[in-house]
N, C-alpha and C positions, 0 to 999 in steps of 0.2 A: 374761433380758434381751430375747431376741428377742420373746417374747409381751408383755412389759410395754410395749415400744415399739409394737407394731403392732396390739394388740387393738382399741384405740380406732378406728383406721383401718379395720380389718376390719369392725367393727359399722357404721360409716358406709358403706363401699363395698358390703357384701354386703346389709345390711339396710335401708339408707337412713335410719338413725337420725340425728336432729339431735343437737346438743350436749347439750341437756337430757335427752334419752333415753339417750345415752351415759353422761351423769352418773349417771342412775338405775342403769343397768346396772353401772357401776363401783362405785356404792355398795353394790349386792347382792353384788358380788364382795368388796368390802371386808368386808362383815359375815361372809362365809365365812372370810376371812383373820383376823378376830378370834377366831371360834370356833376355828379351827385353832390360833391363837397360845395361847389360854387352855387348850385341851385338850391341848396339846402336853406340857406338863410332867408331867401325870398318866400319860398313856399312855407317854411316853418312859421314865418311871421303871419301868413295869412290863416294857415290851418291850425296852429297852436303847437306848442312844444310837445305836450303830452300825447296828442293824437299823432304827431309826426314820429315820435319815438316808437309808439305802438305800431304805427303803420309800417315803418322801416323794419321793425322786428318781425311783423307779420310776413311781410314780402320776402325777407331773407329766409325765414323759417320755411315758408311754402317752397321756395325754390330748393332749398336743401333737401327737403322731403322728395321733391321731383327728382333730384339727382340720385337720391337713395333708391327710389322706386325703379328708375330707368337709368341704371349706371353705365350704359353703353349707347346713348342716343347718337345720331349722326353727329359728326364733328361740329358742324355749325350750330345745330340746336343746342348741343352740350356747351359750347362756348356762350351761346346767348343766355342760357339758364344760369351758368356760372357768372356772367356779367350782371344779370339781374339780381342774383343773390348778393353780390358785393354792392351793387347800387343800393339795396335795401339796408344793408349793413352800414354803409357810409352815411346814408341819409338819417338813419337812427341815431348814429353815434354823434355826428355834427348837430343834430337837433338836441342832443341831450346836454351839450355844453352850456348853453344859456339857462337851462332849467337848473342845472346843478349850481351854477353860479348864483342864482336867485334864492337858493334855499336858505342861505344866510348871508344876507347883503353886507353885513359887517366882516364877513370872513370869506369873500369870494375865492380867493386864491386857495385858501385851505380847503374848500369844498371841492374844487377841481383837483386839487393835490390828493385829496382822499379817494376821489374817483379813479385817478390814475393808479393810486396804490392798489385798490381793489381789482382794477383790470390786470395789473401786473401779477398780482397773487393768482387770479383765476387763470391767466395764461401759463404761469409756472406749473400749477396743478393739472391743467388740461393737456399741455403738451406731451408729457409721457403717455397719458391715457390715449390720446388720439393717435400717437405713433403706434402704440402696442395694438390698438383696435384695427387700424389699417393693416398692419403686418400680420396679425393672427385671424381677422374675420373679414378684411376687404373694405372696399370704399362704400358699399351699400349700408352695411352695419354702422360704420362710422358716420355716415350722413343721417341715418335713422337716430342714432344717439344724439347727434348735433341737433336734429329737429326735435327731439324730446326735450333737450336743454332749452332750445329756443322757445318752444311752447310754454315750458315751465316759467322761464323768465317773462315771457309776454303776459301770462296770466297773473304773475305776481306784480308786474308793472301796471296792469289794468286795475288791479285791486288796491295796491298801495301807493302808487304814484299820484301826487296832487301837484297841479300847477299853482304856483304862488298866486295869491289874490292880486288883482290888478294887471295880470298878464293878459296878452291877446288870447283869444278863444282858449 
């Protein structure tokens, strides 16, 4: 959520992109997200849901940390890092859906609904924080905060997440 909220402002502030140019950049990132979404099911089935979720989270978190460490890379490199961060996010999120639905086979829709509820609550809480951080401290601090949250979430997932018995890897 930190990155979703601030990447457009970052592109404007650091590179001086106008609204149309930011729109093209976001369109390119969106194309990466579509590829990640379409490719997730095949790769997730081979690698396993748990590994895919953790891998996507690690990739996203690493790229967000890179954006924090080098908050004004050359535009092409910045867009590439941004796209890879979104790719990791999308891959992890799409890989999580089948795992969530298997946690309680008798209540698949409820499990996915609960996940959507938690996601909505987290977004509601993070939105004002991310906005304030960006305004008061800048993009780098916002990205380091996001990387810290991503690291914590990944560690918790590695410790607590279990793939249901009978699942692929």
